[in-house]
N, C-alpha and C positions, 0 to 999 in steps of 0.2 A: 328028616333031611340029613344026609351024611355030613360028617364033620369035614370042614375044609382044612387044608394042610397047615394054614397059619392061624386057625382059630385060637383065640385067647392070647395071641402074640401082639406085642406093641413095638412098633418100628419107627425110627426117625430116618428120613432120607433128605439130604441137603441138596441144594441146587436143582430142585425138581419141578420148577415151573413149566418147563418144556423139555422136549428131547428125551434122552435116556433116563434121566431122573424121574420124569413124569411117568414114563412107561413102567418103571420099576414100582413106583407108588401104586399105579393102577393095577398091576398084576398082584401085588401084595394084598391090596384091598379086596380085589375080586376073589382072592383065595383065603379071605377071612381075617386078615390082620387089621388092627387099628393102626393107621399110618399118620404120622406127623410129617406134613409136607412143607419143607422149607425152601424159600428162595428170597433173594434180596429185593425182588420186585413184588411189592404188595399186590398190585393188580393181577400179576400172573398167578400168584398164590391163590387168590380168591377165585379166579377163573378155573384153575386146575382142580382145586378141591371140589368146586361145584360140578365139574364134568364127571369126576370120579364118583362122587356121591350119587349123582343121578344114575350112573350106570350100575352102581351097587344097589340102588333102591333103598339105601339107608346111609346114615352118617358113619362112614368108616374112615374118612380122611379129614384131617384137621389142619388148619393153617398155622404156620409159624414164620411170618415174614421177618427177615433180619439178615444181617451180614455175619457170616460165619468166620470172617477174619477178626471179629470182635469177640474176645474170650468171654467177656461179661455176658454177651448175648448167648453164646453156647451154653454157659452155666445155667442161665435162666431157662433156656429152651428145655434142657434135660430135666431141670428141677420141676418146671411146670408140667412136663409130660408125666413125671412120676406122681406129682400131686393129683393130677386128673385121672390117671389110669392105674396107678399103683405099682407100676413096674416099667422096665425097658428091656426088651429081649433082643432086638436087632438094631444095629446102627450102620447106615451106609453113607460114607463120606464121599458124596458125588460132586459137591460144589467145586468149581475150579474156573480159572480164567486162562485164556490164551492171548498173549501179547506178542505178536510176531515182531521180529526186528533183526537187522544185521548185527552180528557180534561186535563189529568195530564201532558201531554208533549206538549200541543199546544203552539206555539211560539207567542210572541208579534207581530212579523212581519206578520205572517199569519192572526192573529186576526185583526190587523189594516188594512190590505189589503182588507179583506172581508168587514169590516165596510166602508172603503173608497169607494169601488165600489158599493156595494149593497145598502148602506144607503146614503152616500154622493152623489153618482151619481144620484140616484133617487130623493133625496130631492132637490138638486140644479137644476136639470132639470125641475122638477115641478115648482120651484120658477121662473125660467126664462120664462117658458111657460105661467104661470099664470099672470106674469107681462104683457106679450104681449096680452093675452086674455082680461085682464082688460082694456087695452088701446083700444082694438077693440070695446068694449061695446056691443058685441053680443054673449057672452058666449063662451063655449068650453068644451072639455072633456079631463080629465087626467086619466090614468090607470096605476097602479103599478102592477108589477108581483111578487106575493107572492109565496107560496108553501104550500103543506100539512105539510111540516116540521115546519111551523109556528103554526101548530095546534096539532101535535103529535110528541113525542120524536122519534128521529132517531139516531142510533148509530153513533158516531164520527162526528156529525153535530151540535154541541152545538152552535158555533158561527154563522154558516149559518142560523140555525133555529131562532136564536135571530133576525137576520136582517129581516127575512120574517115576523115574528110576528110584528116587529116594523113598517114595511111598511103598514100593515093593520091598525095599530093604527094611522099612519100618514094620511091615507085616511079618517079615521073617524074624526080626529082632524081638517083637512083642510076644512071640511064642514062648520065650523064656519066662516072661513075667505073667502072662495071662493063662497059660495052660493049667497051672495048679488050681485055677478057679473055674475050670471047664468053659473058658471063653475061647472060641476059635477065631482066628483073624487071618484074612486072605486079601488078595488084590485081584482085580479084574482089569485087563488091558485091551480095550477095544481098538480096532483099527478104523478104517474109513466107515462112517455110519451115516445113513440118511436121516437127517433131523430137519427141523424147521429152518435152521441156519444153513445147512449144506445144500438143501434142495433149491435154495435161491442162488446158489453159486453156479453160474453158467459153466457147464462142462464137467461138473464134479462127478455126477453119476456115471457119465460115459467114460471119463478118464479112469475112475477107480474100477469100473467094470472091466476095462481093458487090461489093467495091470494086476488085478486080483485073480489068483488061480481059480477060485470058485465061480468067477464070472460076474460077480456083483459085489457092491459094498454091503455092509450089514444093515439090517433094520434095527430100530430101537427094541423091537420085540426079541430079536436074536440076543441082544445084550441082556435084556431083562430076564430072559429064561435062565441064562447062566448065573445071574446075580441071585435069583430066587433059589437056585440049587445050592449055592455056596452058603446061604444063610438058613437053609432048611435043616431039619433033623437028619436028612440023608447024608449030609456033609459034615457031621460033627467030628469025624476023625480026620478031616482035612484041615490043616492049619499051616500058616507060614508059606502058602503057595501063591503063585501068580498064574492066572489063566489068560492066555491070549486068544482073542476072538477077532480074527481078521481075514477069514477066508483063505488063509495060507500066504498072505502077503509077506510076512516077515521071513518066510522060508526062502524067498528069492529077492525081495526088497527093491523092485524097480521104482525109480523116482517118478512122481507125478509131474515133474517139471521137464521131463525129457520128451 
């Protein structure tokens, strides 16, 4: 049987119970990786890992339920991964929350929650992963999940958009510190994407199909394919970059509210 492109690789993907994160885990596992699938919802983690392992016909996906805004949990998840599998090659910081709100009335509680999950969870996951990759002395790949809202203004998403722009700057800045250890770090910025959440939003698909130059929103597989490329051996000389996947929306940026 031919070797799959992620054979012998160990990956952590956060916020992966459903949607983009789940599809990334699925594609990594189908391509040979051992995948640690994280989500804050324990029932979603159990369901997601079961689906992936059934499709792979073997246990390639392992559950790690917990809150990535908790630094102690992040440390334990990385440590447990290394204890069980001996290494960590790929880390994808996909977990994030979206709390819509008007700027004039946005609460401190909502603001700091978005910062803690989207920025803190990603920053400290990358830190823990990079420390392990540095010890291994054979490199690794880190990927942050940004958004088109880090590039274009979107109504009621000031705090969320801040975090996504910051993650792209973080990817660029970490080039200085991680490149000497052959760790590449990039960001992926999806646009409108059909997920379990958005398909239940009446008019979402038709609205974004109308205002997206390519004529449709992305699928989770569109995003997963790009993620797998950026953490693969084929992208080892790509670092500090942000890749937008939005069917051309940011080139013209029509508002979905008009």
